[in-house]
Residue frames as qw, qx, qy, qz and C-alpha x, y, z in Angstrom:
[[0.411, 0.710, -0.098, 0.564, 31.78, -45.98, 2.16],
 [0.576, -0.252, -0.436, 0.644, 34.24, -44.98, 5.02],
 [0.169, -0.898, -0.271, 0.301, 34.06, -41.71, 6.80],
 [0.359, -0.486, 0.372, 0.705, 37.28, -40.62, 5.14],
 [0.220, 0.230, 0.709, 0.630, 35.85, -41.30, 1.66],
 [0.005, 0.814, 0.581, 0.029, 32.66, -39.34, 2.54],
 [0.211, -0.829, -0.009, 0.518, 34.76, -36.35, 3.48],
 [0.318, -0.259, 0.567, 0.714, 36.93, -36.64, 0.36],
 [0.201, 0.521, 0.736, 0.382, 33.81, -36.99, -1.91],
 [0.087, -0.886, -0.404, 0.212, 32.36, -33.86, -0.15],
 [0.308, -0.641, 0.250, 0.657, 35.51, -31.85, -0.73],
 [0.319, 0.022, 0.704, 0.634, 35.68, -32.94, -4.38],
 [0.115, 0.690, 0.672, 0.244, 32.13, -31.88, -4.94],
 [0.174, -0.922, -0.260, 0.227, 32.34, -28.57, -3.11],
 [0.335, -0.709, 0.306, 0.539, 35.87, -27.58, -4.30],
 [0.313, -0.137, 0.721, 0.603, 36.96, -29.23, -7.49],
 [0.206, 0.499, 0.784, 0.307, 33.60, -29.55, -9.24],
 [0.005, 0.920, 0.335, -0.203, 32.60, -25.91, -8.30],
 [0.552, 0.708, 0.033, 0.440, 35.76, -24.67, -9.96],
 [0.355, -0.917, 0.180, -0.029, 37.66, -23.47, -6.94],
 [0.444, 0.632, -0.598, 0.216, 41.53, -23.68, -6.60],
 [0.900, -0.331, -0.284, 0.012, 42.36, -26.73, -4.69],
 [0.620, 0.152, -0.358, 0.681, 45.84, -25.42, -3.83],
 [0.109, -0.471, 0.170, -0.859, 44.42, -22.25, -2.27],
 [0.774, -0.421, -0.215, -0.422, 41.97, -24.41, -0.32],
 [0.854, -0.104, -0.393, 0.324, 44.73, -26.51, 1.07],
 [0.355, 0.303, -0.285, 0.838, 46.56, -23.40, 2.10],
 [0.441, -0.502, -0.021, -0.743, 43.48, -22.05, 3.81],
 [0.880, -0.340, -0.304, -0.129, 43.03, -25.33, 5.80],
 [0.759, 0.004, -0.345, 0.553, 46.59, -25.31, 6.90],
 [0.119, 0.328, -0.236, 0.907, 46.46, -21.69, 8.14],
 [0.600, -0.489, -0.216, -0.595, 42.98, -22.12, 9.76],
 [0.817, -0.502, 0.229, -0.167, 44.33, -24.76, 12.10],
 [0.293, 0.703, -0.647, -0.023, 48.05, -25.58, 11.92],
 [0.444, -0.282, 0.820, -0.225, 47.79, -28.64, 14.18],
 [0.766, 0.331, 0.495, -0.243, 45.13, -30.28, 11.91],
 [0.172, -0.409, 0.639, 0.628, 46.86, -29.16, 8.71],
 [0.499, 0.340, -0.427, -0.673, 45.84, -30.69, 5.42],
 [0.110, 0.039, -0.993, 0.011, 45.17, -34.26, 6.70],
 [0.517, -0.285, -0.384, -0.710, 41.48, -35.05, 6.12],
 [0.618, -0.322, -0.715, 0.059, 41.42, -37.41, 9.02],
 [0.291, -0.128, -0.462, 0.828, 42.03, -34.60, 11.39],
 [0.258, -0.016, -0.026, -0.966, 38.91, -32.77, 10.37],
 [0.359, 0.338, 0.812, -0.313, 35.28, -33.68, 11.17],
 [0.234, 0.493, 0.664, 0.512, 32.64, -33.52, 8.50],
 [0.106, -0.907, -0.398, 0.084, 30.88, -30.65, 10.39],
 [0.333, -0.689, 0.169, 0.621, 34.14, -28.65, 10.41],
 [0.315, 0.009, 0.622, 0.717, 34.50, -29.11, 6.70],
 [0.068, 0.665, 0.680, 0.302, 30.83, -28.09, 6.13],
 [0.234, -0.808, -0.298, 0.451, 30.98, -25.02, 8.42],
 [0.420, 0.785, 0.152, 0.430, 31.53, -21.60, 6.80],
 [0.578, -0.526, -0.133, 0.609, 34.35, -19.41, 7.86],
 [0.207, 0.977, 0.025, -0.032, 35.20, -15.73, 7.27],
 [0.780, -0.189, 0.229, 0.551, 38.53, -15.28, 5.69],
 [0.055, 0.886, -0.108, -0.447, 40.32, -12.13, 4.67],
 [0.696, 0.055, 0.531, 0.480, 41.71, -12.43, 1.14],
 [0.117, 0.645, -0.221, -0.722, 42.67, -10.43, -1.84],
 [0.811, 0.519, 0.094, -0.254, 41.78, -11.02, -5.53],
 [0.714, -0.248, 0.517, 0.401, 44.22, -13.31, -7.09],
 [0.143, 0.601, -0.428, -0.660, 46.17, -12.11, -10.29],
 [0.855, 0.380, 0.316, -0.159, 44.68, -13.84, -13.29],
 [0.555, -0.182, 0.555, 0.593, 47.09, -15.10, -15.85],
 [0.160, 0.350, -0.368, -0.846, 47.08, -13.60, -19.35],
 [0.223, -0.140, -0.876, -0.405, 45.11, -16.54, -20.61],
 [0.096, -0.472, -0.787, 0.385, 42.68, -16.04, -17.73],
 [0.095, 0.519, 0.108, -0.843, 41.99, -12.48, -18.76],
 [0.224, 0.164, -0.631, -0.724, 41.44, -13.43, -22.42],
 [0.695, 0.189, 0.437, -0.539, 37.84, -14.49, -23.12],
 [0.865, 0.472, 0.110, -0.133, 38.65, -15.95, -26.54],
 [0.020, -0.708, 0.674, 0.210, 41.94, -17.67, -27.43],
 [0.968, 0.211, -0.053, -0.129, 43.09, -20.80, -29.19],
 [0.304, -0.626, 0.708, 0.123, 46.19, -23.03, -28.54],
 [0.908, 0.371, 0.096, -0.172, 46.96, -25.29, -31.43],
 [0.633, -0.312, 0.556, 0.439, 49.78, -27.48, -32.79],
 [0.499, 0.735, -0.095, -0.449, 50.41, -25.97, -36.23],
 [0.693, 0.556, -0.458, -0.035, 53.31, -28.07, -37.39],
 [0.840, -0.439, 0.314, 0.065, 55.90, -30.63, -36.38],
 [0.449, 0.696, -0.558, -0.046, 59.46, -31.71, -37.36],
 [0.988, -0.125, -0.085, 0.033, 61.02, -35.18, -37.02],
 [0.037, 0.810, -0.572, 0.122, 64.42, -35.39, -35.42],
 [0.759, 0.182, -0.623, 0.060, 66.64, -38.52, -35.30],
 [0.773, -0.628, 0.052, -0.073, 67.10, -40.36, -31.94],
 [0.216, -0.755, 0.618, 0.045, 70.44, -41.13, -30.41],
 [0.376, 0.393, -0.830, -0.122, 72.58, -44.12, -31.09],
 [0.038, -0.016, 0.912, -0.408, 71.18, -45.98, -28.03],
 [0.464, 0.346, 0.517, -0.631, 67.50, -45.03, -28.23],
 [0.255, 0.129, 0.810, 0.512, 67.15, -45.29, -32.02],
 [0.135, 0.712, 0.685, 0.077, 64.22, -44.32, -34.05],
 [0.160, 0.286, 0.052, 0.943, 63.21, -40.62, -33.91],
 [0.108, -0.598, -0.639, 0.472, 60.98, -38.21, -32.15],
 [0.164, 0.690, 0.461, 0.533, 58.76, -35.30, -33.06],
 [0.198, -0.262, -0.262, 0.908, 59.08, -31.56, -32.06],
 [0.085, 0.718, 0.675, 0.149, 55.72, -29.84, -32.15],
 [0.099, 0.145, -0.040, 0.984, 55.25, -26.00, -32.69],
 [0.139, -0.658, -0.709, 0.211, 52.48, -24.67, -30.48],
 [0.053, 0.296, 0.137, 0.944, 50.84, -21.31, -31.38],
 [0.066, -0.566, -0.680, 0.461, 48.57, -19.38, -29.10],
 [0.055, 0.366, 0.425, 0.826, 46.23, -17.14, -30.97],
 [0.451, 0.829, 0.060, 0.326, 45.70, -14.08, -30.85],
 [0.507, -0.823, 0.159, 0.199, 48.69, -13.66, -28.37],
 [0.579, 0.734, -0.349, 0.070, 51.26, -14.51, -31.09],
 [0.497, -0.601, 0.621, -0.076, 52.96, -16.98, -28.78],
 [0.837, 0.408, -0.339, -0.138, 54.97, -19.63, -30.43],
 [0.382, -0.605, 0.691, -0.101, 57.04, -22.37, -28.76],
 [0.661, 0.261, -0.685, -0.164, 58.41, -25.84, -29.60],
 [0.614, -0.391, 0.570, -0.380, 57.62, -28.81, -27.24],
 [0.340, 0.256, -0.892, -0.149, 58.45, -32.50, -27.33],
 [0.659, -0.311, -0.628, -0.274, 56.55, -35.52, -26.02],
 [0.523, -0.185, -0.605, 0.571, 58.29, -35.33, -22.67],
 [0.028, -0.090, 0.149, -0.984, 57.05, -31.78, -22.27],
 [0.573, -0.265, -0.376, -0.678, 53.50, -32.83, -22.82],
 [0.717, -0.235, -0.648, 0.106, 53.84, -35.75, -20.33],
 [0.314, -0.050, -0.476, 0.820, 55.31, -33.35, -17.73],
 [0.296, -0.183, -0.020, -0.937, 52.42, -30.94, -18.22],
 [0.711, -0.282, -0.509, -0.394, 49.87, -33.78, -17.83],
 [0.607, -0.169, -0.652, 0.423, 51.59, -34.95, -14.65],
 [0.083, 0.035, -0.330, 0.940, 51.31, -31.49, -13.11],
 [0.448, -0.171, -0.222, -0.849, 47.74, -31.01, -14.10],
 [0.681, -0.227, -0.692, -0.078, 46.84, -34.42, -12.64],
 [0.440, -0.188, -0.574, 0.665, 48.19, -33.33, -9.31],
 [0.060, -0.011, 0.130, -0.990, 46.51, -29.92, -9.49],
 [0.616, -0.013, -0.116, -0.779, 43.11, -31.21, -10.42],
 [0.055, -0.082, 0.986, -0.133, 42.60, -34.51, -8.54],
 [0.400, 0.417, 0.727, -0.371, 39.34, -36.30, -9.42],
 [0.490, 0.708, -0.080, -0.502, 39.27, -34.66, -12.85],
 [0.847, 0.101, 0.461, 0.246, 39.95, -37.20, -15.57],
 [0.145, 0.788, -0.397, -0.448, 42.79, -36.01, -17.84],
 [0.932, 0.352, 0.005, -0.090, 43.22, -38.33, -20.82],
 [0.701, -0.391, 0.404, 0.439, 46.56, -40.03, -21.22],
 [0.351, 0.757, -0.340, -0.433, 48.81, -39.05, -24.11],
 [0.931, 0.341, -0.132, -0.013, 49.98, -41.31, -26.93],
 [0.827, -0.300, 0.158, 0.448, 53.42, -42.98, -26.77],
 [0.028, 0.918, -0.160, -0.361, 56.25, -40.69, -27.60],
 [0.408, -0.404, 0.689, 0.443, 58.69, -43.03, -29.43],
 [0.724, 0.587, -0.010, -0.362, 58.52, -43.23, -33.19],
 [0.713, -0.277, 0.576, 0.287, 60.53, -46.25, -34.23],
 [0.562, 0.290, 0.601, 0.488, 59.87, -46.06, -37.95],
 [0.000, -0.329, 0.077, 0.941, 59.13, -42.29, -38.16],
 [0.154, 0.456, 0.845, 0.234, 55.63, -43.07, -39.43],
 [0.027, -0.127, -0.078, -0.988, 54.25, -39.64, -40.65],
 [0.483, -0.407, -0.542, -0.554, 50.74, -40.88, -40.38],
 [0.616, -0.430, -0.568, 0.336, 51.28, -41.87, -36.78],
 [0.306, -0.163, -0.236, 0.908, 52.67, -38.40, -36.01],
 [0.238, -0.277, -0.321, -0.874, 49.68, -36.75, -37.63],
 [0.598, -0.450, -0.643, -0.164, 47.48, -38.91, -35.59],
 [0.536, -0.360, -0.464, 0.606, 49.29, -38.01, -32.38],
 [0.097, 0.064, 0.007, 0.993, 49.14, -34.32, -33.26],
 [0.419, -0.390, -0.495, -0.653, 45.41, -34.65, -33.68],
 [0.645, -0.480, -0.584, 0.111, 44.99, -36.40, -30.26],
 [0.427, -0.243, -0.322, 0.809, 47.08, -33.81, -28.45],
 [0.024, -0.173, -0.188, -0.966, 45.24, -30.96, -30.05],
 [0.565, -0.428, -0.394, -0.585, 41.91, -32.33, -28.84],
 [0.587, -0.248, -0.656, 0.405, 43.21, -33.22, -25.40],
 [0.257, -0.861, -0.226, -0.376, 41.42, -30.93, -22.81],
 [0.688, -0.166, -0.363, 0.606, 44.50, -29.88, -20.91],
 [0.119, 0.550, 0.060, 0.825, 43.70, -26.14, -20.94],
 [0.398, -0.703, -0.523, 0.272, 43.17, -24.30, -17.65],
 [0.246, 0.811, 0.112, 0.519, 43.07, -20.50, -17.91],
 [0.389, -0.879, 0.135, -0.240, 43.98, -19.75, -14.38],
 [0.897, -0.313, 0.143, 0.277, 47.09, -22.01, -14.15],
 [0.007, 0.899, -0.348, -0.265, 50.38, -20.17, -14.44],
 [0.574, -0.262, 0.740, 0.234, 52.12, -23.47, -15.29],
 [0.593, 0.514, 0.606, 0.130, 50.07, -23.88, -18.30],
 [0.262, 0.961, 0.009, -0.087, 50.70, -20.31, -19.48],
 [0.256, -0.732, 0.577, 0.255, 54.47, -20.88, -19.12],
 [0.635, 0.092, 0.732, 0.226, 54.14, -24.06, -21.22],
 [0.532, 0.696, 0.470, 0.106, 52.69, -21.97, -23.92],
 [0.297, 0.944, -0.001, 0.144, 54.97, -19.04, -23.99],
 [0.397, -0.790, 0.442, 0.151, 58.33, -19.81, -22.41],
 [0.557, 0.602, -0.560, -0.121, 61.22, -20.85, -24.60],
 [0.946, -0.039, -0.322, 0.018, 62.75, -24.24, -24.18],
 [0.598, 0.263, -0.418, 0.632, 65.99, -22.90, -22.82],
 [0.268, -0.526, 0.207, -0.780, 64.07, -20.98, -20.14],
 [0.333, -0.015, -0.902, 0.275, 64.11, -23.05, -17.00],
 [0.320, -0.058, 0.341, -0.882, 61.12, -21.24, -15.59],
 [0.706, -0.039, -0.465, -0.534, 58.79, -23.71, -17.28],
 [0.784, -0.101, -0.612, 0.033, 59.93, -26.72, -15.15],
 [0.249, 0.097, -0.575, 0.773, 60.79, -24.70, -12.14],
 [0.496, -0.382, -0.145, -0.766, 57.09, -24.00, -11.71],
 [0.414, -0.322, 0.677, -0.517, 55.75, -25.39, -8.55],
 [0.631, 0.004, -0.732, -0.255, 55.24, -29.20, -8.86],
 [0.289, -0.321, 0.611, -0.663, 53.29, -29.76, -5.64],
 [0.385, -0.221, -0.888, -0.120, 51.40, -32.67, -4.19],
 [0.370, -0.459, 0.004, -0.808, 48.29, -31.89, -2.29],
 [0.245, -0.225, 0.776, -0.536, 48.42, -34.52, 0.40],
 [0.054, 0.173, 0.983, -0.001, 45.54, -36.85, 1.34],
 [0.407, 0.379, 0.356, -0.750, 42.44, -34.61, 0.96],
 [0.691, 0.509, -0.047, -0.511, 41.97, -35.48, -2.69],
 [0.026, 0.547, -0.798, -0.251, 44.69, -37.92, -3.57],
 [0.455, 0.070, 0.881, -0.112, 42.52, -41.07, -3.29],
 [0.564, 0.673, 0.353, -0.323, 40.03, -39.83, -5.84],
 [0.225, 0.815, -0.402, -0.350, 42.83, -38.67, -8.12],
 [0.151, -0.428, 0.870, 0.189, 44.71, -41.82, -8.25],
 [0.500, 0.270, 0.818, -0.090, 41.69, -44.02, -8.97],
 [0.522, 0.748, 0.285, -0.296, 40.40, -41.84, -11.77],
 [0.273, 0.844, -0.395, -0.240, 43.58, -40.78, -13.56],
 [0.219, 0.475, -0.851, -0.044, 45.40, -44.09, -13.07],
 [0.881, -0.082, 0.001, -0.465, 42.90, -46.85, -13.11],
 [0.479, -0.431, 0.764, -0.001, 44.23, -50.21, -11.88],
 [0.580, 0.209, 0.777, 0.124, 42.46, -52.01, -14.78],
 [0.030, 0.130, -0.505, -0.853, 42.14, -51.33, -18.44],
 [0.640, 0.186, 0.005, -0.745, 38.74, -51.06, -20.17],
 [0.639, 0.194, -0.687, -0.286, 39.29, -54.50, -21.72],
 [0.280, 0.022, -0.879, 0.386, 39.91, -56.10, -18.29],
 [0.305, 0.120, 0.458, -0.827, 36.88, -54.44, -16.84],
 [0.650, 0.211, -0.310, -0.661, 34.85, -55.73, -19.69],
 [0.549, 0.102, -0.830, -0.002, 36.02, -59.29, -19.15],
 [0.032, -0.046, -0.770, 0.636, 35.24, -58.97, -15.41],
 [0.499, 0.140, 0.168, -0.838, 31.80, -57.61, -16.15],
 [0.718, 0.133, -0.512, -0.451, 30.99, -60.55, -18.46],
 [0.375, 0.073, -0.877, 0.291, 32.26, -62.95, -15.84],
 [0.178, 0.125, 0.599, -0.771, 29.94, -61.33, -13.12],
 [0.609, 0.180, -0.156, -0.757, 27.07, -61.51, -15.58],
 [0.622, 0.113, -0.751, -0.191, 27.64, -65.12, -16.14],
 [0.201, -0.031, -0.829, 0.521, 27.80, -65.81, -12.41],
 [0.407, 0.139, 0.277, -0.859, 24.53, -63.91, -12.01],
 [0.699, 0.139, -0.425, -0.557, 22.90, -66.06, -14.77],
 [0.514, 0.069, -0.851, 0.084, 24.09, -69.21, -13.08],
 [0.052, 0.072, 0.692, -0.716, 22.83, -68.04, -9.71],
 [0.576, 0.153, 0.039, -0.802, 19.44, -67.28, -11.25],
 [0.650, 0.177, -0.647, -0.358, 19.36, -70.69, -12.87],
 [0.295, 0.004, -0.867, 0.401, 20.12, -72.42, -9.54],
 [0.288, 0.094, 0.428, -0.852, 17.41, -70.40, -7.92],
 [0.642, 0.153, -0.289, -0.694, 14.93, -71.61, -10.58],
 [0.622, 0.072, -0.778, -0.044, 15.91, -75.27, -10.13],
 [0.079, -0.006, -0.765, 0.640, 15.63, -74.89, -6.28],
 [0.485, 0.101, 0.211, -0.843, 12.15, -73.45, -6.61],
 [0.678, 0.166, -0.564, -0.442, 11.20, -76.30, -8.99],
 [0.461, 0.067, -0.864, 0.190, 12.36, -78.90, -6.59],
 [0.109, 0.073, 0.620, -0.774, 10.58, -77.30, -3.62],
 [0.598, 0.138, 0.000, -0.790, 7.24, -77.25, -5.63],
 [0.557, 0.126, -0.776, -0.267, 7.55, -80.92, -6.70]]
């Protein structure tokens, strides 16, 4: 493991896994030393481990952050026909937040956009991919299945303003997608890319695993034959 990977793993364990705000940490690092900034290569391991006194104020919690018990659920959906060029159809989902009485409508692109933002905000945290958005034959069973998958997809983060906007801003309100879409540089990016966008599928990894097992078996057989010949 390289020195950079060690520092990235350390930051992931101490910041992300402990539930701290990665964006605020990046801001702190940038203000602590403007020359070193947020590039992990510029910081030594001891500098990352050292504790610093930092004057701060309590951050304002979102409405969802204050609530101790709430539920976000897709209650229903409606099918709309696609354009002449795209064909097929697409689903519009109604999302209700209880007990706040929030109700908005979102399409597949909105969910994909939210996932993209959360992947950047929480590098190293696996956020499951969403099902395909296109419905060629408007299969209602397929739509019901996708509704179930989205309902059980753990995208909720109570302290993220973007998520709150997603749950309560109307579609015609540009505040939703004008929310900060930031990238956090190199401190966590390597872990995030590998976890959320793996280079190989599960099937490919399984085939590779079987191949390596077979190589290991062949190697063991060769060792056995070699030992037999030496003892003869």
